[in-house]
N, C-alpha and C positions, 0 to 999 in steps of 0.2 A: 596621390595616395601613397600612405607609408606603412611602415611597421607598427605604429602605434597610432600616430595622428592620421586620421581618415583611413582605417585599416583597408587594404586591399583584398586580403584574403575574406573578410567579413562580407564585404562588398558583392565578391564572387561566389560567395556561401549563399547569399539572400537570393541573387539572380537564379543560382541552382535550384534552390527551392520553388520558386516561381514557376520552372519547368516542370516539376515534378506532377505526375497524374492525381494525387492525391493532397495537392496543396490547399489548405484552409486558410482564408483570409483574416489574420488577427491585427490587422493594422489599425483598427479602431483604439488600440491601447495607445498610439501615438495620439489620438485627440484627447485621451485623459491625461497624458504627460506634457503634452502643450500648455494645459492649463496652470500645469506647476513651475514652468520655466522662469526662472531669476526670481522666485517666491521664496524668501530666504526661510520661512518656517516652514515650506513643505518640498522642497526641491530636492531632497534626498530620499530615494526609495529603494528599500531593499526587499526584495520577492524571493523566497527559498521555496524549493519544490524537489521532490524525488528526481532521481536521474531520469532523462529520456521524456520528460514533460514539455520539451520546447523553450526551456530559458536561453539556450544559446542562440535558437531561430529568433527570437525576440531582441536578443544583443545584435544580430547581426541587421536586422531590419533598423535597429534604430540607428546604427554607424550609416547604413545606406542612406537613410532619409535625412539625417540632420548634417551629414558632412559637407563640407564647405568644397571639396575637391572632387565630389563625386556628382554628376548630373544625372539626378534620379527622378525628374519631372515626370520622363515617359511612363516609368515605372509605377509609381503612386497615384497618378492621374486615372488609374485605372481600378484602384483599388478602394477598399470602403472608405477610407480616411478621408479621400478628397472630397467625399460627398457629406461629413458631418454625421454626429450619431444620435445627436437629441431630437427627442421628439417636441421640443419646444423650438418653434421657428427661429425666434431671436437668437435662442442658444445655438442653434445650426450655423446661424450664418457666422456667427462669432467663430465658431470651430472651424468652417472652412477658410476665413479669414486667416485665421493662425496657422493653419495647413500651408497656405501659400507663404507667410511671413516666415516661418520658422524651416520652411524646407531648404536645405542646404546653407543654412545662414551659419553654421558654428562648425568649427574644426572640432572633431570626436576625438578623444583620447580612449582607445581599446586597451584594456588589460587582461589577458587571461593569466591569470595566477595561478595555473596548474600546469602552465606551458613550461615543457624541459626542467621544471624543478628539480628531478631527481639527477641533472648531471652539474649541479652546484653543491657544493660542501658546507656552504655558510649562508645565512641570512644576506649578510652585506653583498656577497659576491652575486645574489640573486638580484638585489636591488640594483646594484651596480650594473648590471646587464640591462635591465629596464631604462635606466639612465642614457646608456650607451646608445640604445636604439633609439630614444627620443632626440639624441643629438644627431644621429644620422637623417631622421626625417625632419629635423629642423633646415639640415645643410640642403636637404632637397627642396623643400617649401620656402624658406627664407634664407637663400644662400648668402645675402648681403646683411642678415642679422648681426647685430653688435653683440648678441648673447653669444654667440659661438667664440668670438675674441675671449670671453672668460669665463668658458663654460666652467659650470661648478661641479662638484661631486655630489653636491644635494640636488636630487630631483625638483624639489618643491621652489627652490631658489631659482632654479632655471625655466621652471613654469611662471613663476611670479613674474621674470625678467621678461620674459617672452610677452604674457599680457600687458605689461606696462608699455612696451614697445609697438604692439598691434593693437592694442586696445580691443580685442577680441577674446570673448570667453569661450570656454570650452565646454563641451557636453562630456562627461566622464562616464564609461561604459566598462564595470568590472564582473567578470567571470569567473567563476570558481572561486569566490572570494575565501571560502572554508577550508580549500584544497590543503592547505600546509598544516593547518590545526588538525583535520579529521585524519589525515594521513601521518600525523606525527612527524613531519618532516623538520628537520634540524634541531637543536637541543630546545628543552622547556623554556629557558629563558628566550631564547631566540624567537618561539612561538610569541611569547608575551610582547616581545619587541616589534614583532609582525603587527600585531593588533596597534600597537602606538605609530608604528609607521603609517598605517591605512587613515588613523586618526590625523596626523600631521600632514597627510596628502589631501584630507578631504576636508575635514572639519573647518568652517567659517572661512573658507578660500575665496576670494574675490574673483580669482580666475575661472571659477566654476559656475556655469549658468545651471547645470542639472546635473545628478548623478545617479544612474541605474545601475545597483549591485545585485549580484544574483549567486546562488550558491544552492547548497542542501539543507545544512543546519543555520539555525537562526542566530542572530547576535545575543538575543534576550536581555542579558543583563550586564550590568556594569562589571567588567573584570578587575582585578585587584589593583591594576596600576594605571587604566585608561579606560575611556569609553566610546563609543560610537554611538553615542544616544542623540545624535543630529537625524538620524534615520527612522522614517516610519517603516514599520515592518510587517509584511505580511507573508503568512506561512499557511501550513497543511491544516492549522488549528485556527486561525482567526483571519483568513483572506476574505473579507466582504466586497471588496474593491476590483480585483484583477483576476479573480479565480477563472473567469470563462476565457481568458487568454492562454491559458496553460492546460495541456491536455486538449481532448476534443470534447463537447458537449453532445448530448442526445441528438440533438437537432443536427448537428454537423455530421453525424455518423450517418443520420438516416439519409440525408442529402449525398453522401458518398455511395450508400448502398443502392440508393434509385438511380444514380448515374452510372454506376459501373456494373451494379447486378451480379458481382461476383460471388457475395456470400451475405447470407440474410441479416438482417439487423438484430434479432433475436440471439443467433450464435454470437455475433459479435459482443452483444450487451452482456450475456451470461459469463464470456471468458476474459472481458479486459474493461468493463463499466465496474462501479460501486464505489470509486472515490467520492466522497461527499463533501460539498461544499457547505458554507456556513447555514445556507438555507435548505439544505438538503438535496440541492440538486447535483445529479450524478455525473463523475467527468470520468472519461475513459482514457486509458494510458496510450498515448499518442505512439509511442515507438511499436507496441504491439500490434495496435489497428493497422499501421500502415504496412508492418510486415505481413499481416495475415492478409490483406488485400493485394499485396504485390505477389505474393506466393501462392494466393487465392486456396489458403490452407489454415484452418484453426489448429492452433497448437501452442505450446508453452513457448513465448519467446522471452519472456523475463529472467531465464539465465543467461542471457546474452548480455544483460546489463548489470549483472553481479552475482556473487555467490551467494548459494543460501546458506553457507557457516554461519550467517549473520542470525539466521533462523535457529540453527542448531544450537548456536551459543544461547539463546534466549530460552529456548526449550530446556537445555540442561544446567539453567542458572539455579541456584539453590534458594530463590527468592520463594516466600510461603505462597502458595495459591497459583503462581504462574503456570505450572503444568495443567492444573485441572483448569484453567481458563483457556489455554490453547485447546485443550481437547473440547471443551464447548465452543469454541470459535470455529474448529475445523468441522464441528458438526452443524454448523450454520448460524450458531447465538451470538449475540451479543454481551459484552461485559459492560456493566455499570462502573465507572471510574471517572473521577475528574482530573484533567490533564492540563499541565501547562507545557509552554515550549521547550523542546529540547535544543540546547544551543551550544556554543563553544566554551562557555564558561563549566560545563558539566564536564564537557572532552577534558578541559583543561586540568580539572579538579580530581578526574579519573572517578566522578559518579561518587564523591565520598559522602553524600547524603545518604546516611542508613536508614533515615525515618522515612523518605520519601521515594526509597530506591525502585519499587515496583511502578511507581507512577512515571520516574525517570526512564526506567526501561519501556514501557509502553509508549511515552512520548517519543522516545528516540525512535520505535519502529515505525510509528505514523509519520514521523520525520523522513525517515528514508524509504516510505512508501509501502513497507510491508503491512500495516493495516491502516484501517481509516477510522477517523473519530467523527461523531455528530451526536449532538444533544445529549453529552453526558454518557456516550457508549461508544465502545471501541469493537472493533469487528475485522474481518478478512475480507476484504473488498471483493474478489471475484474467483471464479474457477482458476484461473491461472496463479494465483498468489497461493490459493488452498492446495494446490499441486506441491507447491515450494515447501509448504507447512508438512504436508504428509511425507515428502521426501525426506525432509529433515528428521522424521520421527525413526528412521530407518539407521539406527545405530546401535550396534551390539553392547556397547556399553552403558546404554541408558535402559530404565526400566521401561520407557516408551516405546521399545522396539516391540512389544507386544502388541500395540494398539496400530503399527503399521503392519503386523503380520494379520491382525483380524481385519483390516481394510482390504488386504490383498486377497484375503479368503472369503470374502463378504459376497463376491459374484458366486462362488460355489455354494455358499450358505444358502443364496436365495435359489439357486436352481436344486439343491436337495429337498429344501423345505417344500418347494412346489411338487416334488416329486413324492413327497412323504417319507423321504428316507431318513428315519430318525437315529439309525445306526450312524451313519455317517454326521449327522448334526452334531452329534454329541461327541463325536471325535475330532470336528473342528473345533467345537467348543475348549476342547480338553488341550489342543494345542497351545492356547493362551490361558494358563492357570488364573484363577479369578484372584487368588491369595498373593500372586505376584504383581497383579495390575493395582490391587486395592490393599495396600500395606495394612498388617495388623487386622483387627476384627471389625473395620469400619465398614460394614456392608449395608450401608443406608440406600433409602430408596433413588436418591440422585445418582450414587455410584453403579448400581444395578442397572438403573435406565440407560447410563452412557455405555456400559457393557455390552447391552443387546443393541444399542443404537450403532456401535462399531462393528458388531458381529453382520448387521445387515447394511451397512454402510451404504455399498453401492446400489441398493435397490432403491434408494431415493432419485438416483440418476435415470431409471428405468421406468417408473411410474410416478405420474403428476396426480396427486390425489384430488387435484381442484379440477380435473377431467373426468368425464364418464369414461368408465372403465370395465369393460367385460372380462378382465383378469381376475384371479383370486384376490379376495380380500384377505390379509394376514391380520391377525390379532393375537399379540403375544402377551403373556404373563409369567414373571419370573418370580419363582421361590427359592427360599433357602431353609436347608434342613428339615423340609415338609415333603411333597409329592408332586410329581406333575400334573396328576388327577388333581389335586387340589388346586393348583393353577389354574385348571380348566373350570373347575367350579366356582372359583371366583371371578371369571370371566361372566359365567352365566349369571352369578347374583348381582354383577354391576351393570348386565345387558350391554355391553359395549357395542355390540353388533346394532343395536335399534336403531332405526333410521337412515341406514345404508341405501335402501331402495330408494327413498325420497331425494338422497342427494346424488342419484343417479349410478349407483353402482349395481350390476345386476350379474357380477359372476359368482362362482362359488366362494363360500367363506371357510377359512382354515383357522379354527383355534388353536394356538399352541401352547402348551403348558410345558414350562422349562422348570426343573428343581435342581438346586446344587447342594451337594452333600459335603458340608465343610469336612467332616471327619474322615471321609474316603477320596476327597478330593475329585469328586465324578459326577456327572451330569445325568439327569433322567430327562425324558422327554417323552409327550404326548400329543398327537394330532388329531383333531376331530374335525372332519369335513364335511360341511352342510350345503346345501343348495341356498340359493338367496329368500327362501320360504322358511328356512331354519329347519329344513328336515335333514335329519342326520344319514349321511351316506356312506362313512366308512370312520374306524378308530383304528389308530395305529400307534404303538407302545415301542419305546426302547427296552432292552433286556435289562437294562439298570433299572428302568422304572417299574419292570415286573416283579424285580427284587426287592426294590426298595417298597413297594405296594405290600409283597408277601410278611416282609420283615416287620412293617407296622403292624399288620393285621396278627401276626402270632406273638408280637408284643403286647398287643391289646389283648388279645385271647389270654394270655398268661397274667396279665394284670387283672383279668375278671376273676381267672379260676384261682388267683391269690387272694382277692379280695372275699371270694365264696368260700374258700377253706379257712379262712379266717373269722368268720362269723359265729357263732355258739350253736 
């Protein structure tokens, strides 16, 4: 075992994974890959997923299984791959045959293209270091090889000569292929040269039997100078083949919960589920599930994988409609949009496509795991990510700060509402002036609804409206430049409370009318409490509502007097 050839560290990593309490057997992906070995049209596979979805774990498994220098029979004979995966008996027999045939047949080449990159000033020096490590491995594994006598500065030539001398092909496993580009290491020109280097190393090389390449961002399109179009790509947007091997499926998490009984499946599901595959099947974030089970605690582990500054940048972008979309997604809604893969070309060009800038932004967020995409709609996957978006609202330099304040105040808003404290309700609403949240005079129904949704944001985490509830039912109507009483009348006209008993609700009903006076920048409020037979129990008005109602009555009386005095 060596540094690149039959990498020792990756073998030890996989052995360590096998010893973990929460190991999930993903070895059937080997059955899939075995069918591609030495198939010129399909032997190049690139799978891109967000961080902490098990990409490197799969790489470690492949190195352990295929490597000639690693005795892995005892390891893999206990795993699913050894038994085949097909429901067709003939196909399963072939899978088992291939499992035995390809196990330990090849020398593997493992390249982590993020490893120690920061210590190199130039791309050439980085590539040269890889070539030097390869030489060290050849000296160890093939000490009498003639390749060593005229070892070239060109790594491809060395691999060609080694293949020619041994007549043994390699399995190439590349991890973090996009790191140099996404982290903008080296110069712009060198990053283009890096893509050319990968093409030179990989494409149409007879010394390669199979290539597995992984990272976060996709290759997507042909770059200006070169192309890696030999790869079949599988991404967060289009993986219909290997999605079940990255992240945990619902079935896998169910089994973990049944086995260890630390945490309930439903809690894990609401916090870490929600990434949708091509067919709508939901995938869990592997990293967060394992941390939650290890610590026996449901909390936000996403911050350990990356900064939410990415989300802040998204929220504070000047792209039309993005802020409104984010508020809708935080509120649990989906946004319709057609997305394509976000890849290295977009990064290289600094997202210069102004026409599709919104689509590029959302594709980026899906690629990095902040959003999920299914059936033409984008959404926030789960509570863990929703927390990140809510934290990102907390920016004093942004007008979105007001929504963050509303969420923070929503617990108190619910409490004072249930206690019919209309004075405090209006004070809380006054903290987040509507004219600052909704620029200009655009006070349409959608914006008003969003305003109320955020004022009572946390209420939805305390009550499940699909279950029978003895708690108070809250029905809210919002008016502008009218009266809160008129809002209550609107509820009665529409009879929004009809059918609640039939749906299993048997608590008291609170009808809440809220009026916003644009001129005075003030809220007024009325609460009418009814039992579930709609018998009025109490009425509570804010001082502002009494004043508003009196003003309207006086204005109305003055108009009537003026009208009467003008008659002959």
